[in-house]
C-alpha positions as CSV (number, residue, x, y, z in Angstrom):
1,M,60.4,-42.3,-4.9
2,K,64.0,-41.9,-3.9
3,L,65.2,-39.1,-1.7
4,N,68.6,-38.2,0.0
5,C,68.5,-35.1,2.1
6,N,72.0,-34.9,2.9
7,L,73.5,-31.8,1.3
8,N,77.3,-30.7,1.2
9,L,79.2,-27.6,-0.4
10,K,79.8,-29.5,-3.8
11,E,76.4,-30.7,-4.3
12,I,75.1,-27.2,-3.7
13,E,77.1,-25.9,-6.4
14,R,75.2,-27.8,-8.9
15,Y,72.0,-25.8,-8.2
16,D,71.4,-22.5,-9.9
17,L,72.9,-20.5,-7.0
18,V,71.0,-17.3,-8.2
19,I,67.6,-19.0,-7.6
20,L,68.3,-20.4,-4.5
21,L,69.8,-16.9,-3.3
22,M,66.6,-15.1,-4.4
23,A,64.3,-17.3,-2.8
24,V,66.3,-17.5,0.7
25,A,67.0,-13.8,0.7
26,L,63.1,-12.9,-0.2
27,T,62.0,-15.2,2.4
28,C,64.0,-14.0,5.1
29,F,63.3,-10.3,4.2
30,G,59.5,-11.4,4.3
31,V,59.7,-12.6,7.7
32,V,61.0,-9.2,8.9
33,M,58.6,-7.1,6.9
34,V,55.8,-9.3,8.4
35,Y,56.9,-8.4,11.8
36,S,57.2,-4.9,11.0
37,A,53.9,-4.8,9.5
38,S,52.1,-6.7,11.7
39,S,53.4,-5.9,15.1
40,V,51.2,-3.1,16.1
41,M,47.8,-4.9,15.2
42,A,49.2,-8.3,16.8
43,T,49.8,-6.2,20.1
44,K,46.1,-5.0,20.3
45,K,44.5,-8.3,19.0
46,F,46.2,-10.9,20.3
47,H,48.3,-9.0,23.1
48,D,51.7,-10.3,21.5
49,G,53.7,-7.9,18.8
50,F,55.5,-11.1,17.9
51,Y,52.5,-13.5,17.1
52,F,52.7,-12.9,13.5
53,L,56.6,-13.0,13.5
54,K,56.8,-16.4,15.4
55,R,54.3,-18.0,12.7
56,Q,55.7,-16.7,9.8
57,G,59.1,-17.8,10.9
58,I,57.8,-21.3,11.5
59,Y,56.0,-21.3,8.2
60,A,59.8,-20.3,6.5
61,L,61.6,-23.0,8.2
62,L,59.0,-25.7,7.2
63,G,59.1,-24.1,3.7
64,F,63.0,-24.4,3.6
65,G,62.6,-27.9,4.8
66,V,60.3,-28.8,2.0
67,M,62.4,-26.8,-0.5
68,V,65.4,-29.0,0.4
69,I,63.4,-32.4,0.2
70,A,62.3,-31.2,-3.2
71,M,65.7,-30.1,-4.3
72,R,66.9,-33.7,-3.8
73,I,63.8,-35.3,-5.5
74,D,64.9,-36.0,-9.2
75,Y,62.0,-34.1,-10.9
76,R,61.5,-36.8,-13.6
77,Q,60.0,-38.8,-10.8
78,W,57.0,-36.4,-10.4
79,R,55.9,-37.4,-14.1
80,E,54.8,-40.3,-12.4
81,Y,52.6,-38.8,-9.5
82,A,51.2,-36.0,-11.8
83,V,47.6,-37.1,-12.2
84,P,47.4,-38.5,-8.6
85,I,48.6,-35.4,-7.3
86,L,46.0,-33.3,-9.3
87,L,43.3,-35.8,-8.7
88,G,44.1,-35.5,-4.8
89,C,44.1,-31.5,-5.1
90,L,40.7,-31.8,-6.9
91,V,39.4,-33.6,-3.5
92,L,41.0,-31.0,-1.3
93,L,39.4,-28.1,-3.3
94,L,36.0,-30.1,-2.7
95,L,36.5,-30.5,1.1
96,V,36.5,-26.9,1.9
97,F,32.9,-27.2,1.4
98,I,31.8,-29.6,3.8
99,P,31.2,-28.2,7.2
100,G,33.5,-28.5,10.0
101,I,36.5,-29.3,7.6
102,G,36.1,-26.4,5.3
103,G,36.9,-22.4,6.9
104,A,35.5,-19.3,5.7
105,A,36.6,-15.6,6.0
106,K,35.0,-12.4,4.7
107,G,32.7,-14.4,2.5
108,A,35.1,-16.7,1.1
109,S,35.3,-20.4,1.5
110,R,39.1,-21.3,0.7
111,W,40.6,-23.3,3.7
112,I,40.9,-26.4,5.4
113,R,41.1,-26.2,9.0
114,F,43.8,-28.1,11.1
115,P,44.7,-27.2,14.7
116,G,46.5,-23.8,14.7
117,F,46.8,-23.7,10.9
118,N,44.4,-23.1,7.9
119,F,45.6,-24.9,4.7
120,Q,44.6,-23.3,1.3
121,P,44.1,-26.0,-1.3
122,S,44.3,-23.6,-4.3
123,E,48.0,-23.1,-3.5
124,L,48.9,-26.7,-4.1
125,A,46.5,-27.0,-6.8
126,K,48.4,-24.4,-8.9
127,I,51.6,-26.6,-8.5
128,A,49.8,-29.7,-9.4
129,L,48.2,-28.0,-12.5
130,I,51.6,-27.1,-13.6
131,M,52.8,-30.8,-13.2
132,Y,50.0,-32.5,-14.9
133,M,50.7,-30.0,-17.9
134,A,54.1,-30.6,-17.9
135,Y,53.3,-34.5,-17.9
136,S,50.8,-34.4,-20.6
137,L,52.5,-31.8,-23.1
138,D,55.8,-33.9,-22.8
139,K,53.4,-36.9,-23.6
140,K,51.7,-35.1,-26.4
141,Q,54.6,-33.5,-28.0
142,E,53.2,-32.6,-31.7
143,K,49.7,-33.5,-30.9
144,V,49.3,-30.2,-28.8
145,K,48.9,-28.2,-32.1
146,F,45.6,-30.2,-32.9
147,F,42.4,-28.6,-31.2
148,S,40.7,-31.8,-30.2
149,T,43.9,-33.4,-28.7
150,G,46.1,-30.4,-27.6
151,F,43.6,-27.7,-26.7
152,A,40.0,-28.7,-25.8
153,P,41.1,-31.4,-23.2
154,Y,43.1,-28.6,-21.0
155,M,40.1,-26.0,-21.3
156,V,37.8,-28.7,-20.1
157,L,40.1,-29.5,-17.1
158,L,40.7,-25.8,-16.6
159,A,36.7,-25.0,-16.6
160,V,36.4,-27.9,-13.7
161,L,39.1,-26.3,-11.7
162,L,38.1,-22.7,-12.5
163,A,34.4,-23.5,-11.5
164,I,35.6,-24.7,-8.2
165,L,37.8,-21.5,-7.3
166,L,34.9,-19.2,-8.4
167,K,32.6,-21.2,-5.8
168,Q,35.2,-20.5,-3.4
169,H,35.0,-16.9,-4.3
170,D,38.7,-16.9,-5.3
171,L,38.9,-15.0,-8.9
172,G,42.2,-14.2,-8.0
173,A,43.8,-17.9,-8.1
174,A,41.2,-18.7,-10.8
175,L,42.6,-15.9,-13.3
176,T,46.3,-16.9,-12.1
177,M,45.8,-20.6,-12.9
178,G,44.2,-19.9,-16.0
179,G,47.0,-17.5,-17.0
180,V,49.8,-20.0,-16.2
181,A,48.1,-22.8,-18.2
182,I,47.2,-20.5,-21.2
183,L,51.0,-19.4,-21.2
184,M,52.1,-23.0,-21.0
185,L,50.1,-24.2,-24.1
186,F,51.6,-21.3,-26.0
187,A,55.1,-22.3,-25.2
188,A,54.1,-25.9,-26.3
189,G,53.2,-24.7,-29.5
190,T,49.4,-24.5,-29.2
191,R,48.2,-22.4,-32.2
192,P,47.5,-19.0,-31.1
193,R,44.0,-18.7,-32.8
194,Y,42.8,-21.4,-30.4
195,I,44.2,-19.4,-27.5
196,L,43.0,-16.0,-28.8
197,G,39.5,-17.5,-29.7
198,M,39.1,-18.8,-26.0
199,V,40.3,-15.6,-24.7
200,V,37.8,-13.9,-26.9
201,L,34.9,-16.3,-25.6
202,A,36.0,-15.9,-22.0
203,L,35.7,-12.1,-22.0
204,P,31.9,-11.8,-21.8
205,F,32.0,-14.3,-19.0
206,L,34.6,-12.3,-16.9
207,Y,32.5,-9.5,-17.5
208,F,29.4,-11.1,-15.9
209,L,31.7,-12.3,-13.4
210,V,32.9,-8.9,-12.2
211,M,29.9,-6.6,-12.8
212,N,27.3,-8.9,-11.4
213,V,29.0,-9.6,-8.1
214,D,28.7,-6.4,-5.9
215,Y,32.2,-6.3,-4.3
216,R,33.7,-7.2,-7.4
217,R,32.0,-4.3,-9.1
218,R,32.9,-2.0,-6.3
219,R,36.7,-3.0,-6.9
220,I,36.5,-2.1,-10.4
221,L,34.8,1.1,-10.1
222,A,36.9,1.9,-7.1
223,Y,39.9,1.2,-9.2
224,L,38.5,3.6,-12.0
225,N,38.3,6.4,-9.5
226,P,39.0,5.6,-5.9
227,W,38.4,9.3,-4.7
228,E,34.9,8.9,-5.3
229,D,34.4,6.8,-2.3
230,P,37.6,7.5,-0.4
231,T,36.3,6.1,2.8
232,N,35.2,2.9,1.8
233,T,35.9,1.2,-1.6
234,G,38.8,3.6,-2.6
235,F,40.2,3.7,1.0
236,Q,42.4,0.6,0.6
237,I,44.3,1.9,-2.5
238,I,44.5,5.6,-1.1
239,Q,46.1,4.4,2.0
240,S,48.4,2.3,-0.4
241,W,49.2,5.4,-2.2
242,L,49.8,7.4,0.9
243,A,52.5,4.9,2.0
244,F,54.5,5.2,-1.0
245,G,54.2,8.6,-1.1
246,N,55.5,8.9,2.4
247,G,58.5,6.8,2.0
248,G,59.7,8.8,-1.1
249,V,63.1,7.6,-2.2
250,I,65.0,6.2,0.8
251,G,62.0,5.7,3.2
252,Q,61.2,6.2,7.0
253,G,63.4,3.6,8.1
254,L,62.5,0.2,8.9
255,G,60.0,-0.3,11.5
256,E,59.0,3.5,11.0
257,G,55.8,3.4,9.0
258,K,52.8,5.0,10.0
259,Q,50.1,3.6,7.5
260,K,50.4,0.1,9.4
261,M,49.0,1.6,12.3
262,F,45.6,0.7,11.3
263,Y,45.5,2.7,8.1
264,L,46.2,0.7,5.6
265,P,44.1,-2.6,5.5
266,E,45.8,-6.3,5.1
267,A,49.4,-4.5,5.7
268,H,51.1,-7.9,6.5
269,T,49.6,-9.8,3.7
270,D,48.2,-8.5,0.2
271,F,49.6,-4.7,0.7
272,I,52.9,-5.6,2.4
273,L,54.8,-3.8,-0.5
274,S,53.2,-0.8,0.7
275,V,54.9,-1.0,3.9
276,V,58.1,-1.7,2.2
277,G,57.7,1.3,0.0
278,E,57.0,3.6,3.2
279,E,60.0,2.1,5.4
280,L,62.6,1.5,2.8
281,G,61.4,4.0,0.0
282,L,61.7,3.7,-3.7
283,I,65.1,2.3,-3.7
284,G,63.6,-0.8,-1.5
285,V,61.0,-1.2,-3.9
286,L,63.0,-1.3,-6.7
287,V,65.7,-3.7,-5.1
288,I,62.5,-6.3,-4.4
289,A,61.4,-6.1,-8.0
290,A,64.8,-6.5,-9.2
291,M,65.4,-9.7,-7.3
292,F,61.7,-11.0,-8.4
293,L,63.1,-10.2,-12.1
294,M,66.2,-11.9,-11.6
295,L,64.5,-15.2,-10.2
296,V,62.2,-15.2,-13.3
297,L,65.0,-14.6,-15.9
298,R,67.0,-17.6,-14.4
299,G,64.0,-19.5,-14.0
300,V,63.4,-18.9,-17.9
301,R,67.1,-19.8,-18.5
302,V,66.6,-23.1,-16.7
303,A,63.6,-24.1,-19.0
304,L,65.4,-23.3,-22.1
305,M,68.2,-25.3,-21.1
306,S,66.2,-28.3,-19.6
307,Q,67.5,-31.5,-21.1
308,D,63.8,-33.1,-21.8
309,P,60.5,-31.6,-22.4
310,F,58.8,-32.3,-19.2
311,G,61.4,-30.3,-17.5
312,R,61.3,-27.6,-19.8
313,F,57.3,-27.6,-19.4
314,L,57.8,-27.8,-15.5
315,A,60.3,-25.2,-14.9
316,F,58.3,-22.6,-17.4
317,G,55.5,-23.4,-15.6
318,I,56.7,-22.7,-12.0
319,V,58.9,-19.5,-13.2
320,T,55.6,-18.1,-14.8
321,L,53.4,-18.7,-11.7
322,L,55.8,-16.8,-9.7
323,G,56.1,-14.2,-12.2
324,I,52.4,-13.6,-12.6
325,Q,51.7,-13.5,-8.8
326,A,54.8,-11.1,-8.2
327,F,53.7,-8.8,-11.2
328,V,50.0,-8.9,-10.2
329,N,50.7,-8.0,-6.4
330,M,52.8,-5.2,-7.5
331,G,50.3,-3.9,-10.1
332,V,47.6,-3.9,-7.2
333,V,49.3,-2.0,-4.6
334,T,50.4,0.7,-6.9
335,G,47.0,1.2,-8.5
336,L,48.1,-0.1,-12.2
337,L,45.6,-3.1,-11.4
338,P,42.4,-3.6,-9.8
339,T,42.2,-4.7,-6.0
340,K,42.7,-8.5,-6.0
341,G,43.4,-10.7,-3.0
342,L,46.9,-12.1,-4.5
343,A,50.0,-12.6,-2.0
344,L,53.3,-11.6,-2.7
345,P,55.5,-14.5,-3.1
346,F,57.7,-15.2,-0.1
347,I,57.0,-11.9,1.5
348,S,53.3,-11.7,2.2
349,Y,52.2,-13.2,5.6
350,G,50.6,-16.8,5.0
351,G,51.8,-20.3,5.7
352,S,50.1,-22.1,2.5
353,S,51.7,-19.5,0.1
354,L,55.1,-19.7,1.6
355,I,55.3,-23.3,1.9
356,V,54.1,-24.2,-1.5
357,T,56.2,-21.4,-3.1
358,L,59.4,-22.8,-1.9
359,F,58.6,-26.5,-2.6
360,A,58.1,-25.3,-6.1
361,V,61.4,-23.3,-5.9
362,G,62.8,-26.4,-4.8
363,I,61.7,-28.1,-8.1
364,L,62.9,-25.6,-10.0
365,L,66.2,-26.1,-8.6
366,N,66.4,-29.7,-9.1
367,V,65.7,-29.1,-12.8
368,S,68.6,-26.7,-12.7
369,T,71.0,-29.3,-12.2
370,R,70.2,-31.1,-15.1
371,M,70.3,-28.6,-17.9
372,K,72.0,-28.9,-21.2
373,G,75.7,-29.4,-20.8
374,T,75.8,-30.2,-17.0
375,P,76.6,-33.8,-16.0
C-alpha cells in the first residue's frame, strides 16, 4: 500500500475543504464539550478534573493522524484489502468473549482491553462492512438486482455480524450496521421488494429482541411515558429535557450547566448534546445540527460525483453511517427516539468511536480528490 504523509497547501486544496473543516471543527468542539461535561465527575471519581479532557485530546490527536494517513492512501487500494479487513474484524468481534482479553461494562461485552485503553471492535467493523460491500457491489454490478446473487449473500453476512453484536448486547450497533447495509443495497439497485420483504420479516424478531429483554422493554416503556417512572427508567430523558429547557435559546454559558453535576447520566458520552443545549442553548444545538447536515450533504455530493462505482459506494456508506449515528443520537437526547447507547460522532467521549470516525472521514476526503471533473 503506497503512502505519502507529507501535505502542502496546494495538495490540501484538492480535498473537499467543507468536509475537512466540519470534521476538524466538530472534533475540536467535542474536546471542549467533553471537558465541560465531565470535569465535575472526573474531579470526584479520579481527583483530576482534566482526566477525560486529556484522554479525549490524545484520542483527537491520534484520530487526526489516522485521518491524514487515510487521506493520503488512494481509496482504490482498499478494494484489495476489503475481504481481509472484514475477516479480521470478525475475529476481533469474537475476541471480546475471551476472558482476560475482552472487557465488560453494565452487562455488555464490547471491548478488547489494552493497557490504559479499551478498543471497541464494532466501531471498526462498521467501516469494514462498508468497504466489503463497496467492493462486492462494484464487482457484481447488474447482478445486484437478482435475489440469489445480489441480496441473499449480504443478508447471510449481515445475520452473522448482527448475531455477534447482539451476543455483545449491542443492539444500537447492530441496528446501525443493518441500516447502512440496507441503504447501500438500495443505492446499488437492489429491488425494493426484497428490502421491504426483509424488513417485514425482521420486525417480529426485533419485537422479540426488545420486549423479551427486561432493560430494553423498560427503555421502550420509558420512551412512551417517562413520567410513569421519573426516578428510574424515565430519569435520563427527563434530565435531558431539563437541560434543554434550562438552556433556552442562548444557553447558560459554556461551563455553566447544572445537569452535568450528577443529574444527567452519561453527560460526556451519549447525552453530551444535552449539555450543549443547556450551555449553548437552541442556537448551539442548531449550529451543530447544521454542521452535520453540511457534512452529510457534501459527502453525498462526493458519492454522486465519484469517478468509479467502488468510490461511489464507499463514500455513500461512510456518509450514511455518520448521518445515521448523528440523527439517532439527536433523536434520543430530545426524546424523539427510545434511549439507545449510540455516541454522537466527533463530539461524544470515546477513543474507538473518534479515531475510527476520523479514519472514515480521511477515506471520504481521498474519494473527494477523484470526483468527475477533477484531474
